[in-house]
NUPA-180259 format. One record per residue: x, z, y of N, C-alpha, C in turn; residue in one letter. Coordinates in Angstrom, 3 decimals. Each point is the difference from the previous one (the first is absolute). Example, Ala and Ser with C-alpha at 12.3 -4.5 7.8 and 13.67 -1.06 7.14 Angstrom:
<sites>
site n_X:13.190 | n_Z:7.800 | n_Y:-5.690 | ca_X:-0.890 | ca_Z:0.000 | ca_Y:1.190 | c_X:0.900 | c_Z:0.000 | c_Y:1.200 | r:A
site n_X:-0.350 | n_Z:-0.720 | n_Y:1.050 | ca_X:0.820 | ca_Z:0.060 | ca_Y:1.190 | c_X:-0.770 | c_Z:0.730 | c_Y:1.090 | r:S
</sites>
This chain:
<sites>
site n_X:68.526 | n_Z:193.134 | n_Y:66.670 | ca_X:-1.233 | ca_Z:-0.768 | ca_Y:-0.030 | c_X:-0.003 | c_Z:-0.890 | c_Y:-1.224 | r:M
site n_X:-1.170 | n_Z:-0.188 | n_Y:-0.521 | ca_X:-0.121 | ca_Z:-0.897 | ca_Y:-1.144 | c_X:-0.842 | c_Z:-1.197 | c_Y:0.411 | r:T
site n_X:0.180 | n_Z:-1.073 | n_Y:-0.739 | ca_X:-0.756 | ca_Z:-1.220 | ca_Y:0.286 | c_X:-1.299 | c_Z:0.010 | c_Y:-0.785 | r:N
site n_X:-1.011 | n_Z:-0.608 | n_Y:0.565 | ca_X:-1.260 | ca_Z:-0.214 | ca_Y:-0.702 | c_X:0.194 | c_Z:-1.186 | c_Y:-0.940 | r:Q
site n_X:-0.659 | n_Z:-0.016 | n_Y:-1.112 | ca_X:0.122 | ca_Z:-1.147 | ca_Y:-0.905 | c_X:-0.357 | c_Z:-1.301 | c_Y:0.728 | r:P
site n_X:0.821 | n_Z:-1.019 | n_Y:-0.209 | ca_X:-0.251 | ca_Z:-1.311 | ca_Y:0.580 | c_X:0.505 | c_Z:-0.144 | c_Y:1.431 | r:G
site n_X:0.701 | n_Z:0.982 | n_Y:0.538 | ca_X:0.538 | ca_Z:-0.107 | ca_Y:1.353 | c_X:1.500 | c_Z:-0.214 | c_Y:-0.064 | r:T
site n_X:0.553 | n_Z:-0.454 | n_Y:1.094 | ca_X:1.440 | ca_Z:-0.228 | ca_Y:0.091 | c_X:0.717 | c_Z:1.347 | c_Y:0.051 | r:K
site n_X:1.219 | n_Z:0.057 | n_Y:-0.529 | ca_X:0.745 | ca_Z:1.256 | ca_Y:0.064 | c_X:0.308 | c_Z:0.374 | c_Y:1.449 | r:P
site n_X:0.051 | n_Z:1.288 | n_Y:0.257 | ca_X:0.324 | ca_Z:0.480 | ca_Y:1.337 | c_X:1.509 | c_Z:-0.092 | c_Y:0.205 | r:L
site n_X:0.412 | n_Z:-0.865 | n_Y:0.895 | ca_X:1.413 | ca_Z:-0.201 | ca_Y:0.294 | c_X:0.203 | c_Z:0.296 | c_Y:1.480 | r:V
site n_X:0.952 | n_Z:0.867 | n_Y:0.337 | ca_X:0.224 | ca_Z:0.248 | ca_Y:1.431 | c_X:0.410 | c_Z:-1.284 | c_Y:0.702 | r:P
site n_X:-0.604 | n_Z:-0.252 | n_Y:1.132 | ca_X:0.338 | ca_Z:-1.186 | ca_Y:0.774 | c_X:1.192 | c_Z:0.312 | c_Y:0.881 | r:Q
site n_X:0.846 | n_Z:-0.996 | n_Y:0.171 | ca_X:1.138 | ca_Z:0.161 | ca_Y:0.891 | c_X:-0.529 | c_Z:0.036 | c_Y:1.435 | r:Q
site n_X:0.394 | n_Z:1.009 | n_Y:0.729 | ca_X:-0.462 | ca_Z:0.179 | ca_Y:1.369 | c_X:1.068 | c_Z:-0.518 | c_Y:0.945 | r:V
site n_X:-0.406 | n_Z:-0.865 | n_Y:0.912 | ca_X:0.925 | ca_Z:-0.506 | ca_Y:1.027 | c_X:-0.027 | c_Z:0.953 | c_Y:1.179 | r:R
site n_X:1.134 | n_Z:0.536 | n_Y:0.303 | ca_X:0.107 | ca_Z:0.886 | ca_Y:1.151 | c_X:0.384 | c_Z:-0.853 | c_Y:1.197 | r:I
site n_X:-0.830 | n_Z:0.027 | n_Y:1.052 | ca_X:0.346 | ca_Z:-0.816 | ca_Y:1.165 | c_X:1.284 | c_Z:0.486 | c_Y:0.652 | r:P
site n_X:0.763 | n_Z:-0.917 | n_Y:0.499 | ca_X:1.240 | ca_Z:0.329 | ca_Y:0.714 | c_X:-0.170 | c_Z:-0.478 | c_Y:1.428 | r:R
site n_X:0.454 | n_Z:0.826 | n_Y:0.940 | ca_X:-0.196 | ca_Z:-0.266 | ca_Y:1.413 | c_X:1.320 | c_Z:0.001 | c_Y:0.735 | r:W
site n_X:0.036 | n_Z:-0.737 | n_Y:1.087 | ca_X:1.093 | ca_Z:0.143 | ca_Y:0.953 | c_X:-0.643 | c_Z:0.448 | c_Y:1.308 | r:E
site n_X:0.755 | n_Z:0.741 | n_Y:0.774 | ca_X:-0.525 | ca_Z:0.595 | ca_Y:1.231 | c_X:0.799 | c_Z:-0.450 | c_Y:1.207 | r:Y
site n_X:-0.662 | n_Z:-0.001 | n_Y:1.139 | ca_X:0.645 | ca_Z:-0.362 | ca_Y:1.258 | c_X:-0.543 | c_Z:0.928 | c_Y:1.081 | r:M
site n_X:0.892 | n_Z:0.430 | n_Y:0.887 | ca_X:-0.447 | ca_Z:0.769 | ca_Y:1.159 | c_X:0.232 | c_Z:-0.839 | c_Y:1.249 | r:T
site n_X:-0.890 | n_Z:0.181 | n_Y:0.962 | ca_X:0.139 | ca_Z:-0.685 | ca_Y:1.273 | c_X:-0.257 | c_Z:1.009 | c_Y:1.109 | r:M
site n_X:0.957 | n_Z:0.107 | n_Y:0.907 | ca_X:-0.183 | ca_Z:0.814 | ca_Y:1.196 | c_X:-0.334 | c_Z:-0.931 | c_Y:1.152 | r:S
site n_X:-0.917 | n_Z:0.450 | n_Y:0.829 | ca_X:-0.504 | ca_Z:-0.806 | ca_Y:1.107 | c_X:0.181 | c_Z:0.806 | c_Y:1.278 | r:Y
site n_X:0.562 | n_Z:-0.631 | n_Y:1.024 | ca_X:0.181 | ca_Z:0.691 | ca_Y:1.266 | c_X:-0.373 | c_Z:-0.932 | c_Y:1.145 | r:N
site n_X:-0.906 | n_Z:0.477 | n_Y:0.830 | ca_X:-0.395 | ca_Z:-0.751 | ca_Y:1.194 | c_X:0.388 | c_Z:0.850 | c_Y:1.204 | r:Y
site n_X:0.910 | n_Z:-0.537 | n_Y:0.819 | ca_X:0.473 | ca_Z:0.770 | ca_Y:1.140 | c_X:0.330 | c_Z:-0.941 | c_Y:1.156 | r:S
site n_X:-0.525 | n_Z:0.314 | n_Y:1.154 | ca_X:0.279 | ca_Z:-0.771 | ca_Y:1.219 | c_X:-0.243 | c_Z:-1.499 | c_Y:-0.194 | r:Y
site n_X:-1.092 | n_Z:-0.341 | n_Y:-0.674 | ca_X:-0.377 | ca_Z:-1.394 | ca_Y:-0.162 | c_X:0.752 | c_Z:-0.745 | c_Y:-1.083 | r:G
site n_X:0.807 | n_Z:0.696 | n_Y:-0.780 | ca_X:0.778 | ca_Z:-0.641 | ca_Y:-1.063 | c_X:-0.348 | c_Z:0.635 | c_Y:-1.351 | r:S
site n_X:-0.155 | n_Z:-0.835 | n_Y:-1.002 | ca_X:-0.305 | ca_Z:0.468 | ca_Y:-1.349 | c_X:1.207 | c_Z:-0.235 | c_Y:-0.894 | r:T
site n_X:0.419 | n_Z:1.029 | n_Y:-0.714 | ca_X:1.094 | ca_Z:-0.142 | ca_Y:-0.963 | c_X:-0.457 | c_Z:0.524 | c_Y:-1.354 | r:T
site n_X:0.618 | n_Z:-0.528 | n_Y:-1.042 | ca_X:-0.333 | ca_Z:0.378 | ca_Y:-1.369 | c_X:1.278 | c_Z:0.329 | c_Y:-0.758 | r:Y
site n_X:-0.127 | n_Z:0.922 | n_Y:-0.959 | ca_X:1.052 | ca_Z:0.255 | ca_Y:-0.981 | c_X:-0.637 | c_Z:-0.138 | c_Y:-1.377 | r:E
site n_X:0.665 | n_Z:-0.749 | n_Y:-0.862 | ca_X:-0.461 | ca_Z:-0.178 | ca_Y:-1.369 | c_X:0.984 | c_Z:0.725 | c_Y:-0.912 | r:I
site n_X:-0.495 | n_Z:0.959 | n_Y:-0.761 | ca_X:0.836 | ca_Z:0.814 | ca_Y:-0.886 | c_X:1.215 | c_Z:0.564 | c_Y:0.738 | r:N
site n_X:-0.226 | n_Z:0.433 | n_Y:1.244 | ca_X:1.047 | ca_Z:0.644 | ca_Y:0.784 | c_X:0.938 | c_Z:-0.932 | c_Y:0.736 | r:G
site n_X:-0.201 | n_Z:-1.309 | n_Y:-0.119 | ca_X:0.869 | ca_Z:-0.985 | ca_Y:0.665 | c_X:-0.781 | c_Z:-0.713 | c_Y:1.101 | r:E
site n_X:0.616 | n_Z:-0.140 | n_Y:1.179 | ca_X:-0.675 | ca_Z:-0.730 | ca_Y:1.089 | c_X:-0.288 | c_Z:-1.425 | c_Y:-0.434 | r:K
site n_X:-1.207 | n_Z:-0.463 | n_Y:0.310 | ca_X:-0.431 | ca_Z:-1.346 | ca_Y:-0.372 | c_X:-0.235 | c_Z:-0.791 | c_Y:1.277 | r:E
site n_X:1.026 | n_Z:-0.691 | n_Y:0.465 | ca_X:-0.075 | ca_Z:-0.752 | ca_Y:1.247 | c_X:-0.974 | c_Z:-1.152 | c_Y:-0.028 | r:G
site n_X:-0.251 | n_Z:-0.563 | n_Y:-1.178 | ca_X:-0.906 | ca_Z:-1.137 | ca_Y:-0.111 | c_X:-1.448 | c_Z:0.347 | c_Y:0.317 | r:G
site n_X:-0.317 | n_Z:1.287 | n_Y:0.006 | ca_X:-1.366 | ca_Z:0.426 | ca_Y:0.299 | c_X:-0.155 | c_Z:0.526 | c_Y:1.421 | r:L
site n_X:1.088 | n_Z:0.053 | n_Y:0.755 | ca_X:-0.039 | ca_Z:0.595 | ca_Y:1.334 | c_X:-1.092 | c_Z:-0.638 | c_Y:0.847 | r:K
site n_X:-0.788 | n_Z:0.847 | n_Y:0.640 | ca_X:-1.102 | ca_Z:-0.365 | ca_Y:0.894 | c_X:-1.145 | c_Z:-0.737 | c_Y:-0.691 | r:N
site n_X:-0.013 | n_Z:-0.023 | n_Y:-1.312 | ca_X:-1.118 | ca_Z:-0.597 | ca_Y:-0.726 | c_X:-1.127 | c_Z:1.039 | c_Y:-0.045 | r:K
site n_X:-1.240 | n_Z:-0.409 | n_Y:0.254 | ca_X:-1.111 | ca_Z:0.957 | ca_Y:-0.056 | c_X:-0.120 | c_Z:0.649 | c_Y:-1.387 | r:P
site n_X:-0.372 | n_Z:1.267 | n_Y:-0.012 | ca_X:-0.087 | ca_Z:0.752 | ca_Y:-1.256 | c_X:-0.920 | c_Z:-0.683 | c_Y:-1.003 | r:L
site n_X:-1.169 | n_Z:-0.474 | n_Y:0.425 | ca_X:-0.933 | ca_Z:-0.605 | ca_Y:-0.952 | c_X:0.589 | c_Z:-1.262 | c_Y:-0.636 | r:H
site n_X:0.793 | n_Z:-0.754 | n_Y:0.732 | ca_X:0.638 | ca_Z:-1.191 | ca_Y:-0.582 | c_X:1.052 | c_Z:0.400 | c_Y:-1.029 | r:E
site n_X:0.738 | n_Z:1.056 | n_Y:0.279 | ca_X:1.011 | ca_Z:0.479 | ca_Y:-0.945 | c_X:-0.665 | c_Z:0.498 | c_Y:-1.280 | r:T
site n_X:-1.080 | n_Z:0.761 | n_Y:0.131 | ca_X:-0.719 | ca_Z:0.485 | ca_Y:-1.183 | c_X:-0.566 | c_Z:-1.162 | c_Y:-0.807 | r:L
site n_X:-0.556 | n_Z:-1.001 | n_Y:0.670 | ca_X:-0.509 | ca_Z:-1.185 | ca_Y:-0.710 | c_X:1.114 | c_Z:-0.739 | c_Y:-0.731 | r:N
site n_X:1.162 | n_Z:-0.093 | n_Y:0.626 | ca_X:1.149 | ca_Z:-0.666 | ca_Y:-0.620 | c_X:0.391 | c_Z:0.714 | c_Y:-1.297 | r:Q
site n_X:0.055 | n_Z:1.319 | n_Y:0.046 | ca_X:0.344 | ca_Z:0.752 | ca_Y:-1.214 | c_X:-1.077 | c_Z:-0.163 | c_Y:-1.068 | r:F
site n_X:-1.268 | n_Z:-0.028 | n_Y:0.418 | ca_X:-1.080 | ca_Z:-0.211 | ca_Y:-0.959 | c_X:0.120 | c_Z:-1.333 | c_Y:-0.713 | r:G
site n_X:0.383 | n_Z:-1.039 | n_Y:0.727 | ca_X:0.198 | ca_Z:-1.312 | ca_Y:-0.618 | c_X:1.161 | c_Z:-0.007 | c_Y:-0.994 | r:L
site n_X:0.935 | n_Z:0.936 | n_Y:0.171 | ca_X:1.131 | ca_Z:0.124 | ca_Y:-0.914 | c_X:-0.318 | c_Z:0.911 | c_Y:-1.184 | r:Q
site n_X:-1.253 | n_Z:0.470 | n_Y:-0.073 | ca_X:-0.422 | ca_Z:0.821 | ca_Y:-1.136 | c_X:0.105 | c_Z:1.498 | c_Y:0.219 | r:G
site n_X:0.385 | n_Z:0.423 | n_Y:1.202 | ca_X:0.125 | ca_Z:1.435 | ca_Y:0.279 | c_X:-1.365 | c_Z:0.591 | c_Y:0.306 | r:W
site n_X:-0.282 | n_Z:1.158 | n_Y:-0.578 | ca_X:-1.235 | ca_Z:0.735 | ca_Y:0.252 | c_X:0.345 | c_Z:1.257 | c_Y:0.790 | r:E
site n_X:-0.685 | n_Z:0.205 | n_Y:1.114 | ca_X:0.233 | ca_Z:1.185 | ca_Y:0.821 | c_X:-0.539 | c_Z:1.214 | c_Y:-0.730 | r:L
site n_X:0.871 | n_Z:0.984 | n_Y:-0.245 | ca_X:-0.377 | ca_Z:1.187 | ca_Y:-0.760 | c_X:-0.215 | c_Z:1.223 | c_Y:0.872 | r:M
site n_X:0.790 | n_Z:0.118 | n_Y:1.074 | ca_X:-0.039 | ca_Z:1.219 | ca_Y:0.790 | c_X:0.472 | c_Z:-0.280 | c_Y:1.414 | r:S
site n_X:-0.566 | n_Z:0.750 | n_Y:0.932 | ca_X:0.423 | ca_Z:-0.047 | ca_Y:1.393 | c_X:0.256 | c_Z:1.447 | c_Y:0.401 | r:V
site n_X:1.169 | n_Z:0.260 | n_Y:0.583 | ca_X:0.357 | ca_Z:1.367 | ca_Y:0.369 | c_X:0.529 | c_Z:0.041 | c_Y:1.419 | r:A
site n_X:0.000 | n_Z:1.177 | n_Y:0.560 | ca_X:0.505 | ca_Z:0.195 | ca_Y:1.349 | c_X:-1.145 | c_Z:0.155 | c_Y:0.979 | r:G
site n_X:0.253 | n_Z:0.737 | n_Y:1.061 | ca_X:-1.035 | ca_Z:0.277 | ca_Y:0.992 | c_X:-0.535 | c_Z:-1.276 | c_Y:0.629 | r:A
site n_X:0.844 | n_Z:-0.982 | n_Y:0.187 | ca_X:-0.422 | ca_Z:-1.267 | ca_Y:0.611 | c_X:0.051 | c_Z:-1.149 | c_Y:-0.999 | r:D
site n_X:-0.197 | n_Z:0.308 | n_Y:-1.290 | ca_X:0.044 | ca_Z:-1.014 | ca_Y:-1.054 | c_X:1.291 | c_Z:-0.797 | c_Y:0.073 | r:A
site n_X:1.112 | n_Z:0.681 | n_Y:-0.123 | ca_X:1.312 | ca_Z:-0.627 | ca_Y:0.157 | c_X:0.642 | c_Z:-0.401 | c_Y:-1.322 | r:K
site n_X:-0.434 | n_Z:0.563 | n_Y:-1.132 | ca_X:0.617 | ca_Z:-0.310 | ca_Y:-1.280 | c_X:-1.056 | c_Z:-0.538 | c_Y:-0.960 | r:L
site n_X:0.282 | n_Z:-1.160 | n_Y:-0.570 | ca_X:-0.903 | ca_Z:-0.653 | ca_Y:-0.929 | c_X:0.706 | c_Z:-0.119 | c_Y:-1.345 | r:F
site n_X:-0.706 | n_Z:0.299 | n_Y:-1.086 | ca_X:0.560 | ca_Z:-0.114 | ca_Y:-1.343 | c_X:-0.820 | c_Z:-1.037 | c_Y:-0.757 | r:V
site n_X:0.702 | n_Z:-0.955 | n_Y:-0.600 | ca_X:-0.625 | ca_Z:-1.092 | ca_Y:-0.743 | c_X:0.484 | c_Z:0.016 | c_Y:-1.445 | r:F
site n_X:-0.786 | n_Z:-0.617 | n_Y:-0.891 | ca_X:0.455 | ca_Z:-0.219 | ca_Y:-1.370 | c_X:-0.504 | c_Z:-1.352 | c_Y:-0.466 | r:K
site n_X:0.675 | n_Z:-0.533 | n_Y:-1.018 | ca_X:-0.453 | ca_Z:-1.218 | ca_Y:-0.671 | c_X:0.550 | c_Z:0.027 | c_Y:-1.416 | r:R
site n_X:-0.671 | n_Z:-0.690 | n_Y:-0.914 | ca_X:0.483 | ca_Z:-0.025 | ca_Y:-1.373 | c_X:1.364 | c_Z:-0.678 | c_Y:-0.089 | r:P
site n_X:0.833 | n_Z:0.529 | n_Y:-0.868 | ca_X:1.291 | ca_Z:-0.627 | ca_Y:-0.264 | c_X:-0.274 | c_Z:-1.229 | c_Y:-0.851 | r:V
site n_X:0.542 | n_Z:-1.127 | n_Y:0.409 | ca_X:-0.242 | ca_Z:-1.250 | ca_Y:-0.724 | c_X:0.660 | c_Z:0.045 | c_Y:-1.371 | r:V
site n_X:1.242 | n_Z:0.426 | n_Y:-0.057 | ca_X:0.715 | ca_Z:0.096 | ca_Y:-1.268 | c_X:0.529 | c_Z:1.415 | c_Y:-0.135 | r:K
site n_X:-0.463 | n_Z:0.684 | n_Y:-1.032 | ca_X:0.454 | ca_Z:1.368 | ca_Y:-0.230 | c_X:1.457 | c_Z:-0.003 | c_Y:-0.420 | r:A
site n_X:0.733 | n_Z:1.064 | n_Y:0.321 | ca_X:1.386 | ca_Z:0.075 | ca_Y:-0.442 | c_X:0.089 | c_Z:-0.066 | c_Y:-1.506 | r:P
site n_X:1.063 | n_Z:-0.610 | n_Y:-0.501 | ca_X:0.151 | ca_Z:-0.142 | ca_Y:-1.449 | c_X:0.120 | c_Z:1.352 | c_Y:-0.679 | r:E
site n_X:0.681 | n_Z:0.941 | n_Y:0.627 | ca_X:0.148 | ca_Z:1.333 | ca_Y:-0.561 | c_X:-0.326 | c_Z:1.015 | c_Y:1.067 | r:N
site n_X:-1.279 | n_Z:0.401 | n_Y:0.118 | ca_X:-0.378 | ca_Z:0.901 | ca_Y:1.084 | c_X:0.640 | c_Z:1.375 | c_Y:-0.086 | r:P
site n_X:0.523 | n_Z:0.387 | n_Y:-1.165 | ca_X:0.657 | ca_Z:1.299 | ca_Y:-0.143 | c_X:1.497 | c_Z:-0.056 | c_Y:0.261 | r:N
site n_X:0.509 | n_Z:-1.180 | n_Y:0.331 | ca_X:1.439 | ca_Z:-0.193 | ca_Y:0.246 | c_X:0.853 | c_Z:0.554 | c_Y:-1.146 | r:N
site n_X:-0.495 | n_Z:-0.196 | n_Y:-1.212 | ca_X:0.759 | ca_Z:0.443 | ca_Y:-1.173 | c_X:-0.229 | c_Z:1.445 | c_Y:-0.354 | r:G
site n_X:-0.803 | n_Z:0.727 | n_Y:0.747 | ca_X:-0.287 | ca_Z:1.398 | ca_Y:-0.306 | c_X:-1.300 | c_Z:0.090 | c_Y:-0.783 | r:N
site n_X:0.091 | n_Z:0.064 | n_Y:-1.315 | ca_X:-1.225 | ca_Z:0.075 | ca_Y:-0.800 | c_X:-0.151 | c_Z:1.341 | c_Y:-0.647 | r:T
</sites>
């Protein structure tokens, strides 16, 4: 591409690629008891907490619900922007 007379030169702009972190949450309601697993680990602090309160809590922490899977909506996938990107995202592999 060429520039028109009197215009600024065409310079490629640096593009910021968003970086995300992900979280999975499993939800189980059985015999009047609710249990949760976060990233595969049991989360006792959420036991018997209503699902809508748990989802609101994650929303306040910046998590966005991306996907719900399972016949009874048992697996939830969330994402949020990474606050600080890794210094070397390629781990030295360039």
